[in-house]
Kinemage of the C-alpha trace (Angstrom):
@kinemage 1
@onewidth
@group {chain A} dominant
@subgroup {mainchain}
@vectorlist {calphas} color= white
{ca met a 1} P -45.387 2.085 32.322
{ca ala a 2} L -42.091 2.190 34.367
{ca asn a 3} L -38.938 2.678 32.499
{ca pro a 4} L -36.939 -0.080 32.718
{ca ile a 5} L -33.318 1.845 32.951
{ca glu a 6} L -34.845 3.872 35.749
{ca ile a 7} L -35.793 0.941 37.573
{ca gln a 8} L -32.449 -0.849 36.750
{ca arg a 9} L -31.077 2.840 38.211
{ca leu a 10} L -33.011 1.745 41.489
{ca ile a 11} L -32.410 -1.663 41.465
{ca ala a 12} L -28.425 -0.379 41.504
{ca ala a 13} L -28.618 2.173 44.355
{ca gln a 14} L -30.675 -0.154 47.020
{ca arg a 15} L -27.816 -3.092 46.354
{ca lys a 16} L -25.150 0.062 47.282
{ca arg a 17} L -26.627 0.499 50.169
{ca gly a 18} L -26.774 -3.603 51.335
{ca phe a 19} L -30.087 -4.683 49.709
{ca lys a 20} L -29.523 -7.262 47.448
{ca gly a 21} L -33.064 -8.462 46.429
{ca gly a 22} L -35.064 -11.590 46.926
{ca asp a 23} L -35.489 -13.598 49.830
{ca gln a 24} L -32.402 -13.527 51.289
{ca arg a 25} L -33.560 -14.559 55.129
{ca val a 26} L -32.111 -17.828 57.424
{ca tyr a 27} L -34.509 -20.567 56.979
{ca ile a 28} L -34.445 -23.259 59.899
{ca arg a 29} L -36.546 -26.693 59.737
{ca ile a 30} L -35.577 -29.270 62.415
{ca ser a 31} L -36.991 -32.836 62.420
{ca asp a 32} L -38.195 -33.942 65.583
{ca ala a 33} L -36.932 -30.577 67.401
{ca arg a 34} L -38.671 -31.419 70.364
{ca gln a 35} L -36.223 -34.337 70.933
{ca arg a 36} L -33.387 -32.869 69.823
{ca leu a 37} L -33.815 -29.995 71.976
{ca met a 38} L -34.364 -31.777 74.766
{ca glu a 39} L -31.420 -33.700 74.260
{ca ala a 40} L -29.080 -30.657 73.196
{ca met a 41} L -30.421 -29.601 76.960
{ca val a 42} L -29.641 -32.515 79.147
{ca asp a 43} L -26.243 -33.056 77.332
{ca tyr a 44} L -25.294 -29.675 79.063
{ca leu a 45} L -27.437 -29.343 82.182
{ca gly a 46} L -27.637 -32.983 82.971
{ca glu a 47} L -29.799 -33.533 85.942
{ca arg a 48} L -30.264 -30.262 85.975
{ca thr a 49} L -32.642 -29.909 83.408
{ca gln a 50} L -36.290 -29.012 83.476
{ca trp a 51} L -38.088 -29.155 80.724
{ca thr a 52} L -41.499 -25.693 80.904
{ca gln a 53} L -43.777 -24.676 77.998
{ca glu a 54} L -41.621 -22.211 76.659
{ca tyr a 55} L -39.018 -24.672 75.768
{ca asp a 56} L -42.075 -26.094 73.330
{ca glu a 57} L -42.017 -22.635 71.876
{ca val a 58} L -38.310 -22.937 71.314
{ca ala a 59} L -38.887 -26.105 69.770
{ca gln a 60} L -41.724 -24.594 67.374
{ca trp a 61} L -39.295 -21.971 65.972
{ca leu a 62} L -36.795 -24.350 65.385
{ca thr a 63} L -39.193 -26.811 63.945
{ca asp a 64} L -39.915 -23.865 60.774
{ca asn a 65} L -39.201 -20.426 62.330
{ca glu a 66} L -40.688 -18.893 58.542
{ca gly a 67} L -37.407 -16.955 58.060
{ca arg a 68} L -37.846 -14.943 62.114
{ca gly a 69} L -35.226 -14.835 64.211
{ca leu a 70} L -36.135 -15.690 68.093
{ca met a 71} L -36.354 -13.180 71.294
{ca leu a 72} L -36.255 -15.168 74.415
{ca ile a 73} L -37.924 -12.145 77.178
{ca gly a 74} L -39.056 -12.531 80.679
{ca asn a 75} L -38.184 -13.677 84.118
{ca pro a 76} L -34.179 -14.074 85.344
{ca gly a 77} L -33.168 -17.937 85.791
{ca arg a 78} L -35.432 -19.930 83.585
{ca gly a 79} L -32.310 -20.860 81.042
{ca lys a 80} L -32.761 -18.273 78.545
{ca thr a 81} L -28.673 -17.634 78.569
{ca val a 82} L -28.326 -21.328 78.252
{ca leu a 83} L -30.590 -21.502 75.411
{ca ile a 84} L -28.782 -18.677 73.722
{ca his a 85} L -24.727 -18.960 74.538
{ca his a 86} L -24.970 -22.802 74.066
{ca val a 87} L -27.728 -25.088 73.320
{ca leu a 88} L -29.136 -23.269 70.267
{ca pro a 89} L -25.784 -22.689 68.772
{ca arg a 90} L -25.076 -26.165 68.852
{ca leu a 91} L -27.900 -27.284 67.632
{ca leu a 92} L -27.989 -24.851 64.655
{ca asn a 93} L -24.685 -25.946 63.586
{ca glu a 94} L -25.223 -30.048 64.310
{ca gln a 95} L -28.930 -29.829 62.638
{ca cys a 96} L -28.597 -27.153 59.823
{ca his a 97} L -24.431 -26.533 59.319
{ca leu a 98} L -24.860 -23.107 60.615
{ca tyr a 99} L -22.417 -21.107 62.390
{ca val a 100} L -23.729 -19.108 65.341
{ca asn a 101} L -21.609 -16.232 66.927
{ca cys a 102} L -23.110 -15.601 70.384
{ca tyr a 103} L -22.146 -11.877 72.259
{ca thr a 104} L -23.522 -10.190 75.301
{ca ala a 105} L -25.098 -6.696 75.119
{ca leu a 106} L -22.084 -5.405 76.700
{ca glu a 107} L -19.848 -6.569 74.059
{ca leu a 108} L -21.908 -4.762 71.538
{ca asn a 109} L -19.804 -1.347 73.113
{ca asp a 110} L -16.012 -2.734 72.693
{ca tyr a 111} L -14.146 -1.060 70.323
{ca glu a 112} L -9.756 -0.793 69.851
{ca ile a 113} L -8.122 1.823 68.159
{ca asp a 114} L -5.490 0.552 65.566
{ca thr a 115} L -1.823 2.195 65.412
{ca arg a 116} L -3.122 4.148 62.115
{ca gly a 117} L -5.285 5.801 65.477
{ca lys a 118} L -8.614 3.982 63.324
{ca val a 119} L -11.047 3.001 65.472
{ca arg a 120} L -12.864 0.005 65.018
{ca thr a 121} L -15.625 -1.326 66.836
{ca gln a 122} L -17.045 -4.871 67.756
{ca tyr a 123} L -20.329 -3.696 66.431
{ca gln a 124} L -19.017 -3.037 62.843
{ca arg a 125} L -16.914 -6.558 62.938
{ca ile a 126} L -20.181 -8.066 63.879
{ca val a 127} L -22.769 -7.074 61.509
{ca lys a 128} L -19.544 -7.675 58.883
{ca glu a 129} L -18.570 -11.300 59.615
{ca asn a 130} L -21.915 -12.981 60.292
{ca lys a 131} L -25.219 -13.706 58.939
{ca ile a 132} L -26.425 -15.230 62.531
{ca ile a 133} L -25.935 -13.300 65.349
{ca ala a 134} L -27.169 -13.654 68.908
{ca val a 135} L -27.026 -11.428 71.610
{ca asp a 136} L -27.463 -12.057 75.500
{ca asp a 137} L -29.167 -10.001 78.426
{ca ile a 138} L -30.298 -6.744 76.010
{ca gly a 139} L -30.949 -3.886 77.865
{ca thr a 140} L -28.106 -3.999 80.197
{ca glu a 141} L -26.119 -1.947 78.366
{ca pro a 142} L -25.196 1.597 78.150
{ca asp a 143} L -24.867 3.531 75.115
{ca ala a 144} L -21.619 3.728 73.598
{ca gln a 145} L -19.496 6.472 73.745
{ca val a 146} L -16.771 6.324 70.988
{ca phe a 147} L -14.971 9.887 71.422
{ca lys a 148} L -17.776 12.555 70.269
{ca glu a 149} L -20.024 10.206 68.984
{ca gln a 150} L -22.782 8.434 70.904
{ca his a 151} L -24.140 4.892 69.602
{ca cys a 152} L -27.376 2.429 70.910
{ca tyr a 153} L -25.432 -0.496 69.256
{ca phe a 154} L -28.678 -2.383 69.688
{ca ser a 155} L -30.963 -0.452 67.710
{ca glu a 156} L -28.058 -0.117 65.249
{ca leu a 157} L -27.976 -4.292 65.090
{ca val a 158} L -31.742 -4.221 64.707
{ca asp a 159} L -32.145 -2.200 61.826
{ca glu a 160} L -28.973 -3.604 59.968
{ca cys a 161} L -30.624 -7.045 60.509
{ca glu a 162} L -33.984 -5.861 59.167
{ca arg a 163} L -32.292 -4.550 56.230
{ca lys a 164} L -29.638 -7.407 55.165
{ca gln a 165} L -32.030 -9.728 56.090
{ca lys a 166} L -29.499 -11.392 58.813
{ca leu a 167} L -30.857 -14.158 61.648
{ca leu a 168} L -31.087 -12.149 64.966
{ca leu a 169} L -31.166 -14.146 67.996
{ca cys a 170} L -31.429 -12.080 71.561
{ca ser a 171} L -32.584 -12.740 75.300
{ca thr a 172} L -33.291 -9.852 78.100
{ca asn a 173} L -34.888 -9.838 81.552
{ca leu a 174} L -36.846 -7.022 80.959
{ca asp a 175} L -40.548 -6.648 79.797
{ca arg a 176} L -41.662 -4.514 76.796
{ca asp a 177} L -42.501 -1.611 78.981
{ca glu a 178} L -38.578 -1.585 79.721
{ca leu a 179} L -37.498 -2.363 76.217
{ca val a 180} L -39.427 0.196 74.790
{ca gln a 181} L -37.908 2.665 77.358
{ca arg a 182} L -34.790 1.839 76.500
{ca tyr a 183} L -34.606 1.386 72.703
{ca arg a 184} L -37.717 2.838 71.740
{ca leu a 185} L -40.970 2.149 69.831
{ca arg a 186} L -39.130 1.706 66.586
{ca thr a 187} L -36.595 -0.201 67.335
{ca met a 188} L -39.205 -2.808 69.378
{ca asp a 189} L -41.381 -2.687 66.157
{ca arg a 190} L -38.555 -3.892 64.080
{ca leu a 191} L -37.488 -6.754 66.244
{ca thr a 192} L -40.961 -7.705 66.288
{ca ala a 193} L -41.110 -7.862 63.197
{ca ile a 194} L -37.968 -9.905 62.436
{ca thr a 195} L -38.172 -12.228 65.513
{ca arg a 196} L -40.465 -14.428 67.571
{ca arg a 197} L -41.232 -13.877 70.845
{ca val a 198} L -41.266 -16.349 73.748
{ca trp a 199} L -42.056 -15.223 77.101
{ca phe a 200} L -40.028 -16.784 80.229
{ca glu a 201} L -42.622 -17.125 82.813
{ca gly a 202} L -42.049 -18.296 86.694
{ca glu a 203} L -39.588 -18.731 89.673
{ca ser a 204} L -35.637 -19.071 88.492
{ca phe a 205} L -34.333 -22.410 88.440
{ca arg a 206} L -31.449 -21.358 90.161
{ca lys a 207} L -33.661 -21.690 93.614
């Protein structure tokens, strides 16, 4: 039989590393999600709104996300950025009272040096302040060079979201092979576990 004192010691060590225990995921359940999504898109795009099968899949995620985030992947010009930056944050705020901050992948690399010479990275601020994180256009950013240290902040963000059960929304124009080449298989495996993937196919709406 396990020693209760030893178990408590292990729990304390896990909490020190940031693991709180239990299910801390963000659950989204919006009734009539398809109609709500369509209304939000029409409000933002007006007559330019076009509804395709991909949006039905996004509506299914809004109906019950099962505690998982969302990854929009596929061809450019199909509305992924509109969803990530505008429509989904509005819906989650209005329907679920959840606040979503959205960033571009390039913004993950930003940093500043304060008056005391200490480096403060955008990545550190994002993971500290947000339970829900949206990142648009992943795969376009280079690795960050902060003095002599090199970071792939999106890979680090995926690790952090899995470890601390944060909700991650992201979009990309790259296909799976290109994403594996950019972030490696380990990151893609974790990303698959914590998000639902929706493929966007077809020609750009911008034509």
